[in-house]
All heavy atoms as a GROMACS GRO file, in nm:
protein
  461
    1MET      N    1  -0.937   0.480   0.036
    1MET     CA    2  -0.907   0.418   0.162
    1MET      C    3  -0.766   0.458   0.204
    1MET      O    4  -0.685   0.495   0.120
    1MET     CB    5  -0.926   0.266   0.155
    1MET     CG    6  -0.843   0.194   0.052
    1MET     SD    7  -0.888   0.018   0.034
    1MET     CE    8  -1.017   0.030  -0.086
    2GLU      N    9  -0.741   0.452   0.333
    2GLU     CA   10  -0.611   0.493   0.384
    2GLU      C   11  -0.561   0.389   0.485
    2GLU      O   12  -0.639   0.333   0.560
    2GLU     CB   13  -0.621   0.630   0.451
    2GLU     CG   14  -0.487   0.686   0.492
    2GLU     CD   15  -0.493   0.833   0.532
    2GLU    OE1   16  -0.599   0.895   0.516
    2GLU    OE2   17  -0.391   0.882   0.580
    3PHE      N   18  -0.430   0.366   0.480
    3PHE     CA   19  -0.368   0.268   0.569
    3PHE      C   20  -0.246   0.326   0.636
    3PHE      O   21  -0.180   0.414   0.581
    3PHE     CB   22  -0.322   0.144   0.488
    3PHE     CG   23  -0.432   0.076   0.414
    3PHE    CD1   24  -0.452   0.101   0.279
    3PHE    CD2   25  -0.516  -0.014   0.477
    3PHE    CE1   26  -0.553   0.039   0.209
    3PHE    CE2   27  -0.618  -0.077   0.408
    3PHE     CZ   28  -0.636  -0.052   0.273
    4HIS      N   29  -0.215   0.274   0.754
    4HIS     CA   30  -0.090   0.305   0.822
    4HIS      C   31  -0.002   0.181   0.804
    4HIS      O   32  -0.042   0.071   0.840
    4HIS     CB   33  -0.114   0.333   0.971
    4HIS     CG   34   0.013   0.361   1.045
    4HIS    ND1   35   0.071   0.485   1.044
    4HIS    CD2   36   0.092   0.282   1.119
    4HIS    CE1   37   0.182   0.481   1.116
    4HIS    NE2   38   0.196   0.357   1.162
    5VAL      N   39   0.117   0.201   0.747
    5VAL     CA   40   0.210   0.090   0.723
    5VAL      C   41   0.337   0.120   0.803
    5VAL      O   42   0.422   0.197   0.759
    5VAL     CB   43   0.239   0.073   0.573
    5VAL    CG1   44   0.334  -0.044   0.550
    5VAL    CG2   45   0.111   0.052   0.494
    6GLU      N   46   0.346   0.061   0.921
    6GLU     CA   47   0.452   0.094   1.016
    6GLU      C   48   0.593   0.075   0.959
    6GLU      O   49   0.682   0.155   0.985
    6GLU     CB   50   0.436   0.008   1.142
    6GLU     CG   51   0.530   0.046   1.255
    6GLU     CD   52   0.509   0.188   1.307
    6GLU    OE1   53   0.394   0.234   1.312
    6GLU    OE2   54   0.609   0.253   1.343
    7ASN      N   55   0.614  -0.030   0.880
    7ASN     CA   56   0.750  -0.056   0.831
    7ASN      C   57   0.779   0.003   0.693
    7ASN      O   58   0.877  -0.034   0.630
    7ASN     CB   59   0.782  -0.205   0.837
    7ASN     CG   60   0.695  -0.289   0.747
    7ASN    OD1   61   0.594  -0.242   0.695
    7ASN    ND2   62   0.730  -0.414   0.730
    8MET      N   63   0.698   0.097   0.646
    8MET     CA   64   0.729   0.170   0.522
    8MET      C   65   0.807   0.296   0.561
    8MET      O   66   0.750   0.397   0.597
    8MET     CB   67   0.600   0.208   0.447
    8MET     CG   68   0.628   0.279   0.315
    8MET     SD   69   0.479   0.335   0.230
    8MET     CE   70   0.419   0.462   0.341
    9THR      N   71   0.938   0.286   0.555
    9THR     CA   72   1.022   0.393   0.609
    9THR      C   73   1.103   0.469   0.504
    9THR      O   74   1.169   0.566   0.539
    9THR     CB   75   1.119   0.336   0.713
    9THR    OG1   76   1.198   0.235   0.650
    9THR    CG2   77   1.044   0.276   0.832
   10CYS      N   78   1.099   0.425   0.378
   10CYS     CA   79   1.182   0.490   0.277
   10CYS      C   80   1.116   0.482   0.140
   10CYS      O   81   1.012   0.419   0.124
   10CYS     CB   82   1.321   0.424   0.273
   10CYS     SG   83   1.317   0.254   0.214
   11GLY      N   84   1.180   0.542   0.041
   11GLY     CA   85   1.128   0.540  -0.094
   11GLY      C   86   1.122   0.400  -0.153
   11GLY      O   87   1.030   0.367  -0.228
   12GLY      N   88   1.218   0.317  -0.119
   12GLY     CA   89   1.217   0.179  -0.168
   12GLY      C   90   1.097   0.103  -0.114
   12GLY      O   91   1.033   0.027  -0.186
   13CYS      N   92   1.069   0.125   0.014
   13CYS     CA   93   0.951   0.062   0.075
   13CYS      C   94   0.824   0.112   0.006
   13CYS      O   95   0.732   0.035  -0.021
   13CYS     CB   96   0.944   0.095   0.223
   13CYS     SG   97   1.080   0.030   0.323
   14ALA      N   98   0.820   0.242  -0.018
   14ALA     CA   99   0.702   0.302  -0.083
   14ALA      C  100   0.680   0.240  -0.220
   14ALA      O  101   0.566   0.213  -0.260
   14ALA     CB  102   0.718   0.453  -0.092
   15ARG      N  103   0.788   0.216  -0.295
   15ARG     CA  104   0.774   0.152  -0.427
   15ARG      C  105   0.722   0.009  -0.412
   15ARG      O  106   0.640  -0.036  -0.492
   15ARG     CB  107   0.908   0.155  -0.501
   15ARG     CG  108   0.941   0.293  -0.556
   15ARG     CD  109   1.064   0.292  -0.647
   15ARG     NE  110   1.187   0.262  -0.574
   15ARG     CZ  111   1.257   0.350  -0.503
   15ARG    NH1  112   1.216   0.474  -0.494
   15ARG    NH2  113   1.369   0.313  -0.442
   16GLY      N  114   0.768  -0.062  -0.308
   16GLY     CA  115   0.719  -0.198  -0.284
   16GLY      C  116   0.571  -0.199  -0.250
   16GLY      O  117   0.496  -0.285  -0.297
   17VAL      N  118   0.528  -0.103  -0.170
   17VAL     CA  119   0.387  -0.090  -0.134
   17VAL      C  120   0.305  -0.062  -0.260
   17VAL      O  121   0.202  -0.125  -0.284
   17VAL     CB  122   0.368   0.020  -0.028
   17VAL    CG1  123   0.222   0.061  -0.016
   17VAL    CG2  124   0.424  -0.026   0.106
   18THR      N  125   0.352   0.030  -0.341
   18THR     CA  126   0.281   0.066  -0.465
   18THR      C  127   0.272  -0.054  -0.558
   18THR      O  128   0.165  -0.083  -0.613
   18THR     CB  129   0.352   0.183  -0.535
   18THR    OG1  130   0.352   0.296  -0.447
   18THR    CG2  131   0.283   0.221  -0.665
   19ARG      N  132   0.382  -0.126  -0.576
   19ARG     CA  133   0.380  -0.245  -0.663
   19ARG      C  134   0.281  -0.350  -0.612
   19ARG      O  135   0.209  -0.411  -0.690
   19ARG     CB  136   0.520  -0.307  -0.673
   19ARG     CG  137   0.610  -0.237  -0.773
   19ARG     CD  138   0.734  -0.319  -0.805
   19ARG     NE  139   0.814  -0.349  -0.686
   19ARG     CZ  140   0.912  -0.273  -0.639
   19ARG    NH1  141   0.942  -0.160  -0.700
   19ARG    NH2  142   0.979  -0.309  -0.532
   20ALA      N  143   0.278  -0.371  -0.479
   20ALA     CA  144   0.186  -0.471  -0.422
   20ALA      C  145   0.041  -0.434  -0.450
   20ALA      O  146  -0.039  -0.519  -0.488
   20ALA     CB  147   0.211  -0.484  -0.272
   21ILE      N  148   0.008  -0.306  -0.433
   21ILE     CA  149  -0.129  -0.261  -0.456
   21ILE      C  150  -0.164  -0.270  -0.604
   21ILE      O  151  -0.270  -0.318  -0.642
   21ILE     CB  152  -0.148  -0.118  -0.403
   21ILE    CG1  153  -0.136  -0.118  -0.250
   21ILE    CG2  154  -0.283  -0.060  -0.449
   21ILE    CD1  155  -0.124   0.018  -0.188
   22GLN      N  156  -0.071  -0.228  -0.690
   22GLN     CA  157  -0.099  -0.229  -0.833
   22GLN      C  158  -0.096  -0.370  -0.892
   22GLN      O  159  -0.145  -0.390  -1.002
   22GLN     CB  160  -0.005  -0.133  -0.906
   22GLN     CG  161  -0.041   0.011  -0.872
   22GLN     CD  162   0.044   0.115  -0.940
   22GLN    OE1  163   0.158   0.087  -0.977
   22GLN    NE2  164  -0.008   0.234  -0.953
   23ALA      N  165  -0.046  -0.467  -0.819
   23ALA     CA  166  -0.057  -0.606  -0.863
   23ALA      C  167  -0.201  -0.654  -0.852
   23ALA      O  168  -0.244  -0.740  -0.927
   23ALA     CB  169   0.036  -0.695  -0.780
   24VAL      N  170  -0.276  -0.595  -0.758
   24VAL     CA  171  -0.418  -0.628  -0.741
   24VAL      C  172  -0.502  -0.546  -0.838
   24VAL      O  173  -0.596  -0.597  -0.897
   24VAL     CB  174  -0.462  -0.600  -0.595
   24VAL    CG1  175  -0.611  -0.620  -0.579
   24VAL    CG2  176  -0.384  -0.689  -0.499
   25ASP      N  177  -0.470  -0.417  -0.852
   25ASP     CA  178  -0.543  -0.326  -0.940
   25ASP      C  179  -0.442  -0.237  -1.011
   25ASP      O  180  -0.390  -0.142  -0.953
   25ASP     CB  181  -0.642  -0.241  -0.860
   25ASP     CG  182  -0.715  -0.138  -0.945
   25ASP    OD1  183  -0.697  -0.137  -1.070
   25ASP    OD2  184  -0.790  -0.057  -0.888
   26ALA      N  185  -0.412  -0.271  -1.136
   26ALA     CA  186  -0.310  -0.198  -1.212
   26ALA      C  187  -0.344  -0.050  -1.228
   26ALA      O  188  -0.254   0.032  -1.248
   26ALA     CB  189  -0.291  -0.263  -1.349
   27ASN      N  190  -0.472  -0.014  -1.217
   27ASN     CA  191  -0.513   0.124  -1.234
   27ASN      C  192  -0.530   0.199  -1.102
   27ASN      O  193  -0.579   0.312  -1.101
   27ASN     CB  194  -0.644   0.130  -1.314
   27ASN     CG  195  -0.626   0.076  -1.453
   27ASN    OD1  196  -0.528   0.107  -1.520
   27ASN    ND2  197  -0.718  -0.007  -1.498
   28ALA      N  198  -0.490   0.136  -0.994
   28ALA     CA  199  -0.506   0.200  -0.862
   28ALA      C  200  -0.419   0.326  -0.854
   28ALA      O  201  -0.307   0.329  -0.905
   28ALA     CB  202  -0.466   0.104  -0.752
   29LYS      N  203  -0.472   0.428  -0.791
   29LYS     CA  204  -0.396   0.550  -0.763
   29LYS      C  205  -0.344   0.536  -0.621
   29LYS      O  206  -0.422   0.520  -0.526
   29LYS     CB  207  -0.485   0.673  -0.777
   29LYS     CG  208  -0.410   0.802  -0.752
   29LYS     CD  209  -0.500   0.924  -0.770
   29LYS     CE  210  -0.421   1.050  -0.739
   29LYS     NZ  211  -0.507   1.169  -0.742
   30VAL      N  212  -0.211   0.539  -0.607
   30VAL     CA  213  -0.148   0.516  -0.477
   30VAL      C  214  -0.065   0.639  -0.439
   30VAL      O  215   0.019   0.683  -0.517
   30VAL     CB  216  -0.056   0.392  -0.483
   30VAL    CG1  217   0.007   0.365  -0.346
   30VAL    CG2  218  -0.134   0.270  -0.532
   31ILE      N  219  -0.090   0.692  -0.321
   31ILE     CA  220  -0.012   0.805  -0.270
   31ILE      C  221   0.054   0.759  -0.140
   31ILE      O  222  -0.016   0.732  -0.042
   31ILE     CB  223  -0.100   0.928  -0.245
   31ILE    CG1  224  -0.167   0.972  -0.375
   31ILE    CG2  225  -0.017   1.043  -0.186
   31ILE    CD1  226  -0.275   1.076  -0.357
   32THR      N  227   0.186   0.747  -0.143
   32THR     CA  228   0.258   0.703  -0.024
   32THR      C  229   0.323   0.822   0.045
   32THR      O  230   0.362   0.919  -0.019
   32THR     CB  231   0.368   0.601  -0.061
   32THR    OG1  232   0.455   0.661  -0.157
   32THR    CG2  233   0.309   0.473  -0.118
   33ASP      N  234   0.335   0.812   0.176
   33ASP     CA  235   0.398   0.917   0.258
   33ASP      C  236   0.486   0.847   0.362
   33ASP      O  237   0.444   0.827   0.476
   33ASP     CB  238   0.290   1.002   0.324
   33ASP     CG  239   0.347   1.119   0.403
   33ASP    OD1  240   0.471   1.132   0.412
   33ASP    OD2  241   0.266   1.197   0.457
   34PRO      N  242   0.609   0.807   0.321
   34PRO     CA  243   0.696   0.733   0.414
   34PRO      C  244   0.722   0.804   0.548
   34PRO      O  245   0.721   0.737   0.652
   34PRO     CB  246   0.825   0.712   0.335
   34PRO     CG  247   0.780   0.711   0.192
   34PRO     CD  248   0.668   0.813   0.187
   35PRO      N  249   0.746   0.936   0.552
   35PRO     CA  250   0.771   0.998   0.683
   35PRO      C  251   0.656   0.978   0.783
   35PRO      O  252   0.678   0.964   0.903
   35PRO     CB  253   0.790   1.146   0.651
   35PRO     CG  254   0.836   1.148   0.509
   35PRO     CD  255   0.764   1.033   0.444
   36HIS      N  256   0.532   0.975   0.731
   36HIS     CA  257   0.416   0.954   0.817
   36HIS      C  258   0.366   0.811   0.812
   36HIS      O  259   0.268   0.776   0.878
   36HIS     CB  260   0.303   1.051   0.779
   36HIS     CG  261   0.339   1.193   0.806
   36HIS    ND1  262   0.378   1.280   0.706
   36HIS    CD2  263   0.347   1.262   0.922
   36HIS    CE1  264   0.406   1.397   0.760
   36HIS    NE2  265   0.389   1.388   0.891
   37ARG      N  266   0.430   0.731   0.728
   37ARG     CA  267   0.398   0.588   0.711
   37ARG      C  268   0.253   0.566   0.674
   37ARG      O  269   0.188   0.473   0.722
   37ARG     CB  270   0.438   0.511   0.836
   37ARG     CG  271   0.588   0.521   0.858
   37ARG     CD  272   0.636   0.448   0.977
   37ARG     NE  273   0.781   0.467   0.986
   37ARG     CZ  274   0.851   0.441   1.091
   37ARG    NH1  275   0.793   0.393   1.198
   37ARG    NH2  276   0.981   0.460   1.091
   38SER      N  277   0.203   0.652   0.587
   38SER     CA  278   0.064   0.638   0.544
   38SER      C  279   0.056   0.613   0.394
   38SER      O  280   0.146   0.651   0.318
   38SER     CB  281  -0.017   0.762   0.580
   38SER     OG  282   0.024   0.872   0.503
   39VAL      N  283  -0.050   0.547   0.354
   39VAL     CA  284  -0.077   0.516   0.214
   39VAL      C  285  -0.222   0.546   0.187
   39VAL      O  286  -0.311   0.499   0.258
   39VAL     CB  287  -0.051   0.366   0.183
   39VAL    CG1  288  -0.077   0.337   0.037
   39VAL    CG2  289   0.088   0.324   0.223
   40LYS      N  290  -0.248   0.626   0.084
   40LYS     CA  291  -0.384   0.653   0.039
   40LYS      C  292  -0.402   0.580  -0.094
   40LYS      O  293  -0.314   0.588  -0.181
   40LYS     CB  294  -0.408   0.802   0.022
   40LYS     CG  295  -0.407   0.877   0.154
   40LYS     CD  296  -0.436   1.023   0.134
   40LYS     CE  297  -0.427   1.096   0.268
   40LYS     NZ  298  -0.445   1.239   0.253
   41VAL      N  299  -0.514   0.514  -0.109
   41VAL     CA  300  -0.538   0.432  -0.227
   41VAL      C  301  -0.676   0.460  -0.284
   41VAL      O  302  -0.775   0.460  -0.210
   41VAL     CB  303  -0.529   0.281  -0.193
   41VAL    CG1  304  -0.546   0.196  -0.318
   41VAL    CG2  305  -0.398   0.249  -0.122
   42GLU      N  306  -0.681   0.485  -0.414
   42GLU     CA  307  -0.808   0.491  -0.487
   42GLU      C  308  -0.809   0.370  -0.579
   42GLU      O  309  -0.724   0.360  -0.668
   42GLU     CB  310  -0.818   0.620  -0.568
   42GLU     CG  311  -0.835   0.744  -0.483
   42GLU     CD  312  -0.847   0.870  -0.566
   42GLU    OE1  313  -0.887   0.862  -0.684
   42GLU    OE2  314  -0.814   0.977  -0.513
   43THR      N  315  -0.902   0.278  -0.556
   43THR     CA  316  -0.902   0.152  -0.628
   43THR      C  317  -1.042   0.095  -0.639
   43THR      O  318  -1.129   0.131  -0.559
   43THR     CB  319  -0.809   0.050  -0.558
   43THR    OG1  320  -0.809  -0.072  -0.631
   43THR    CG2  321  -0.851   0.025  -0.415
   44THR      N  322  -1.060   0.005  -0.732
   44THR     CA  323  -1.184  -0.069  -0.743
   44THR      C  324  -1.176  -0.200  -0.666
   44THR      O  325  -1.276  -0.269  -0.650
   44THR     CB  326  -1.219  -0.098  -0.890
   44THR    OG1  327  -1.110  -0.170  -0.948
   44THR    CG2  328  -1.243   0.031  -0.968
   45ALA      N  329  -1.057  -0.235  -0.617
   45ALA     CA  330  -1.038  -0.356  -0.538
   45ALA      C  331  -1.097  -0.336  -0.398
   45ALA      O  332  -1.110  -0.223  -0.351
   45ALA     CB  333  -0.890  -0.390  -0.528
   46SER      N  334  -1.128  -0.446  -0.333
   46SER     CA  335  -1.182  -0.437  -0.197
   46SER      C  336  -1.070  -0.405  -0.098
   46SER      O  337  -0.951  -0.428  -0.126
   46SER     CB  338  -1.248  -0.569  -0.157
   46SER     OG  339  -1.149  -0.668  -0.133
   47GLN      N  340  -1.110  -0.352   0.016
   47GLN     CA  341  -1.011  -0.320   0.119
   47GLN      C  342  -0.937  -0.447   0.160
   47GLN      O  343  -0.816  -0.445   0.180
   47GLN     CB  344  -1.079  -0.257   0.240
   47GLN     CG  345  -0.980  -0.218   0.348
   47GLN     CD  346  -1.044  -0.133   0.457
   47GLN    OE1  347  -1.149  -0.075   0.437
   47GLN    NE2  348  -0.979  -0.127   0.570
   48GLN      N  349  -1.007  -0.559   0.171
   48GLN     CA  350  -0.944  -0.684   0.212
   48GLN      C  351  -0.841  -0.730   0.110
   48GLN      O  352  -0.735  -0.782   0.147
   48GLN     CB  353  -1.048  -0.793   0.236
   48GLN     CG  354  -0.992  -0.916   0.303
   48GLN     CD  355  -0.931  -0.884   0.439
   48GLN    OE1  356  -0.995  -0.824   0.524
   48GLN    NE2  357  -0.807  -0.924   0.460
   49GLN      N  358  -0.868  -0.711  -0.019
   49GLN     CA  359  -0.771  -0.748  -0.122
   49GLN      C  360  -0.643  -0.666  -0.107
   49GLN      O  361  -0.533  -0.720  -0.120
   49GLN     CB  362  -0.829  -0.724  -0.262
   49GLN     CG  363  -0.933  -0.825  -0.304
   49GLN     CD  364  -0.992  -0.788  -0.439
   49GLN    OE1  365  -1.053  -0.682  -0.453
   49GLN    NE2  366  -0.975  -0.874  -0.537
   50ILE      N  367  -0.656  -0.538  -0.077
   50ILE     CA  368  -0.539  -0.451  -0.060
   50ILE      C  369  -0.463  -0.491   0.066
   50ILE      O  370  -0.340  -0.502   0.064
   50ILE     CB  371  -0.581  -0.303  -0.055
   50ILE    CG1  372  -0.651  -0.262  -0.186
   50ILE    CG2  373  -0.460  -0.214  -0.026
   50ILE    CD1  374  -0.569  -0.277  -0.311
   51VAL      N  375  -0.534  -0.515   0.175
   51VAL     CA  376  -0.470  -0.558   0.300
   51VAL      C  377  -0.392  -0.687   0.278
   51VAL      O  378  -0.276  -0.700   0.320
   51VAL     CB  379  -0.576  -0.575   0.412
   51VAL    CG1  380  -0.518  -0.648   0.532
   51VAL    CG2  381  -0.632  -0.439   0.453
   52ASN      N  382  -0.454  -0.783   0.210
   52ASN     CA  383  -0.386  -0.911   0.184
   52ASN      C  384  -0.261  -0.892   0.098
   52ASN      O  385  -0.156  -0.950   0.126
   52ASN     CB  386  -0.482  -1.009   0.115
   52ASN     CG  387  -0.592  -1.056   0.206
   52ASN    OD1  388  -0.587  -1.038   0.327
   52ASN    ND2  389  -0.695  -1.113   0.148
   53ALA      N  390  -0.270  -0.808  -0.005
   53ALA     CA  391  -0.156  -0.785  -0.094
   53ALA      C  392  -0.041  -0.720  -0.018
   53ALA      O  393   0.075  -0.758  -0.035
   53ALA     CB  394  -0.198  -0.700  -0.213
   54LEU      N  395  -0.073  -0.622   0.065
   54LEU     CA  396   0.031  -0.555   0.143
   54LEU      C  397   0.095  -0.650   0.243
   54LEU      O  398   0.218  -0.652   0.258
   54LEU     CB  399  -0.026  -0.432   0.216
   54LEU     CG  400  -0.062  -0.315   0.126
   54LEU    CD1  401  -0.137  -0.208   0.206
   54LEU    CD2  402   0.063  -0.256   0.061
   55ALA      N  403   0.014  -0.731   0.309
   55ALA     CA  404   0.068  -0.826   0.406
   55ALA      C  405   0.159  -0.928   0.338
   55ALA      O  406   0.268  -0.958   0.388
   55ALA     CB  407  -0.046  -0.897   0.479
   56GLU      N  408   0.117  -0.978   0.221
   56GLU     CA  409   0.200  -1.074   0.149
   56GLU      C  410   0.331  -1.014   0.102
   56GLU      O  411   0.432  -1.083   0.092
   56GLU     CB  412   0.123  -1.128   0.028
   56GLU     CG  413   0.012  -1.226   0.065
   56GLU     CD  414  -0.071  -1.269  -0.054
   56GLU    OE1  415  -0.022  -1.259  -0.168
   56GLU    OE2  416  -0.184  -1.313  -0.033
   57ALA      N  417   0.332  -0.882   0.077
   57ALA     CA  418   0.454  -0.813   0.032
   57ALA      C  419   0.544  -0.774   0.149
   57ALA      O  420   0.653  -0.718   0.128
   57ALA     CB  421   0.416  -0.690  -0.049
   58GLY      N  422   0.500  -0.802   0.271
   58GLY     CA  423   0.581  -0.770   0.388
   58GLY      C  424   0.554  -0.633   0.448
   58GLY      O  425   0.633  -0.583   0.527
   59PHE      N  426   0.442  -0.574   0.411
   59PHE     CA  427   0.403  -0.442   0.461
   59PHE      C  428   0.264  -0.448   0.523
   59PHE      O  429   0.170  -0.387   0.471
   59PHE     CB  430   0.406  -0.338   0.348
   59PHE     CG  431   0.541  -0.320   0.287
   59PHE    CD1  432   0.572  -0.379   0.165
   59PHE    CD2  433   0.638  -0.245   0.351
   59PHE    CE1  434   0.697  -0.363   0.107
   59PHE    CE2  435   0.765  -0.228   0.293
   59PHE     CZ  436   0.794  -0.288   0.173
   60PRO      N  437   0.247  -0.522   0.633
   60PRO     CA  438   0.112  -0.536   0.690
   60PRO      C  439   0.059  -0.400   0.738
   60PRO      O  440   0.124  -0.331   0.814
   60PRO     CB  441   0.133  -0.632   0.807
   60PRO     CG  442   0.279  -0.623   0.840
   60PRO     CD  443   0.349  -0.589   0.712
   61PRO      N  444  -0.058  -0.362   0.689
   61PRO     CA  445  -0.116  -0.232   0.729
   61PRO      C  446  -0.197  -0.243   0.856
   61PRO      O  447  -0.238  -0.351   0.896
   61PRO     CB  448  -0.207  -0.200   0.610
   61PRO     CG  449  -0.254  -0.333   0.564
   61PRO     CD  450  -0.138  -0.427   0.586
   62ARG      N  451  -0.218  -0.126   0.915
   62ARG     CA  452  -0.308  -0.116   1.031
   62ARG      C  453  -0.424  -0.028   0.993
   62ARG      O  454  -0.416   0.053   0.906
   62ARG     CB  455  -0.240  -0.053   1.151
   62ARG     CG  456  -0.137  -0.142   1.214
   62ARG     CD  457  -0.095  -0.093   1.347
   62ARG     NE  458  -0.032   0.038   1.331
   62ARG     CZ  459   0.005   0.118   1.431
   62ARG    NH1  460  -0.016   0.081   1.552
   62ARG    NH2  461   0.062   0.232   1.410
   0.00000   0.00000   0.00000
């Protein structure tokens, strides 16, 4: 799945996004791209679980 995270603008933000996703699924593969503000995720968690985790971490996806 892929998300656009408007306020992920730097490496620190990318680490926060990764931590939020891996809190839901520790084995998730997360590829962040801060310049394009995109996140690709390979996970067994549901899309809604990932959306909720990102929103709670302050990175609401679109």
